[in-house]
C-alpha positions in Angstrom: 118.3 110.8 92.1 115.9 109.6 89.5 114.6 106.0 89.8 115.6 103.5 87.1 112.4 102.0 85.5 111.8 99.4 82.7 112.3 101.2 79.4 108.9 100.6 78.2 107.6 103.1 80.8 109.3 106.0 79.2 108.4 109.4 80.7 104.7 109.5 80.2 103.5 110.3 83.9 100.6 107.8 83.6 102.7 105.1 82.1 105.2 105.8 85.0 102.5 105.5 87.7 101.2 102.4 86.3 104.7 100.9 86.0 105.4 102.0 89.7 102.3 100.9 91.4 100.7 98.2 89.5 102.7 96.4 86.6 104.1 93.2 87.9 102.7 93.5 91.5 100.9 90.2 92.3 97.1 90.6 92.0 94.8 88.1 93.6 91.4 89.8 93.4 89.4 87.8 91.1 87.4 90.8 89.8 90.6 92.7 89.2 92.2 89.8 87.4 89.3 89.4 85.2 89.2 93.2 84.6 92.9 93.1 83.4 92.3 90.2 81.3 89.5 92.0 79.5 91.5 95.1 79.1 94.4 93.3 77.6 92.0 91.8 75.1 91.0 95.3 74.2 94.7 96.2 73.7 95.1 93.6 71.0 96.5 95.5 68.0 96.8 98.7 70.0 99.3 100.1 72.5 98.9 99.4 76.2 99.1 103.4 76.7 95.9 103.6 74.6 94.0 101.3 77.0 95.5 103.0 80.0 94.3 106.3 79.0 90.8 104.9 78.4 90.7 102.8 81.5 88.3 105.0 83.4 86.0 105.3 80.4 86.3 101.5 80.1 85.3 101.1 84.0 82.4 103.4 83.4 81.1 101.5 80.3 81.4 98.3 81.8 79.8 98.9 85.3 83.3 98.9 87.1 84.0 95.7 85.5 81.5 94.1 87.8 81.1 90.6 86.2 77.6 90.1 87.6 76.4 93.3 85.9 78.2 93.0 82.6 76.9 89.3 82.3 73.5 90.8 82.0 74.4 93.0 79.1 72.4 92.4 75.9 72.2 93.7 72.4 71.2 97.1 73.2 74.2 97.5 75.5 76.4 96.3 72.8 75.0 99.2 70.6 75.4 101.6 73.5 79.1 100.5 74.0 79.7 100.8 70.1 78.6 104.4 70.5 80.9 105.2 73.5 83.9 107.2 72.1 85.7 106.9 75.6 86.4 103.2 74.9 87.9 100.9 71.9 84.7 100.4 69.8 85.3 97.0 68.6 82.2 94.9 68.4 83.9 91.5 68.8 86.0 92.8 71.8 82.8 94.3 73.5 81.1 91.0 72.9 83.9 89.0 74.2 83.9 91.1 77.4 80.3 90.4 77.9 80.9 86.6 77.3 83.9 86.8 79.4 81.7 88.1 82.4 79.3 85.1 81.8 82.3 82.8 81.9 83.7 84.4 85.0 80.2 84.1 86.9 79.7 80.5 85.7 83.1 79.5 87.1 82.2 81.2 90.4 78.7 79.5 90.4 80.6 76.0 89.8 82.8 76.8 92.9 85.8 77.8 90.8 87.4 81.0 92.3 89.0 83.0 89.2 92.0 83.9 91.4 92.7 80.4 92.7 92.4 79.1 88.9 94.7 81.8 87.6 97.4 81.3 90.3 97.2 77.5 90.1 99.2 77.8 86.9 102.3 78.9 88.7 101.6 77.2 92.2 100.6 80.5 93.9 104.1 82.1 93.3 105.3 84.5 90.7 107.9 83.4 88.0 111.0 85.4 88.1 112.3 86.6 84.7 115.8 87.0 84.2 115.4 90.7 83.9 117.1 90.8 80.4 115.2 88.6 78.1 111.4 89.3 77.7 109.5 86.8 75.6 106.3 87.9 73.7 104.9 84.5 74.8 106.0 81.2 76.6 104.9 77.6 76.8 103.1 78.5 79.9 101.1 81.3 78.4 100.3 79.1 75.5 98.9 76.5 78.0 96.9 79.1 79.9 95.7 80.6 76.6 94.5 77.0 75.5 92.7 76.6 78.8 90.9 80.0 78.7 89.8 79.4 75.1 88.4 76.0 76.2 86.3 77.8 78.8 85.1 80.2 76.0 87.2 83.3 76.5 88.0 85.4 73.4 91.1 87.5 72.7 93.2 85.4 75.0 96.0 84.3 72.5 99.3 83.3 74.0 100.8 86.9 73.5 97.8 88.7 75.3 98.0 86.0 78.1 101.7 86.6 78.5 101.3 90.4 78.8 98.5 89.8 81.3 100.7 87.5 83.3 103.2 90.2 83.6 100.8 93.0 84.3 99.2 90.9 87.3 102.4 89.9 88.7 102.4 86.2 87.8 105.8 86.8 86.1 108.4 89.6 87.3 109.6 90.8 84.1 110.9 94.1 85.4 114.3 95.0 83.8 117.4 93.9 85.7 118.2 97.5 86.7 114.6 98.6 87.5 113.8 99.6 91.0 110.7 97.6 91.2 112.3 94.3 90.2 114.0 93.9 93.6 111.1 95.4 95.5 108.9 92.6 94.1 111.4 90.0 94.8 111.0 90.4 98.6 
């Protein structure tokens, strides 16, 4: 018997694997949370499958999304990345990722763990969507967006932030009939 998934996963094997293993699973690793936020920013104006197909190239281009290494990138690295056909070559998004690494590192140096910061918005527990209605953004994603922007992050509008919240498991928006919905409610 075939598993019922969220309709957006379609039949693409990469999308199905992402849906089944990652999307909506609560993530607490600070570095991975930052990586996903940066990738969501690159997704702006594109489809997530485009980013997913390029994810390994992004990881290679951005030193495995090691914030300490990316924070040292300078103008020559921006030019190198602008010439990398494996990633989305958008100067503003590349520069935003480098700046995001510096912000991540500054937060850590100030004693603010990125994971604790992120999960503080939901008191450490995922929000349960109703499995039927999936908003593009919420009041909470707008509040998180505002806070991220205040810290200097770019490409973190309320819609991007909500998609990130879904991806990292802050929100369980799996469809009511999706096999992952009940697995993640345990």
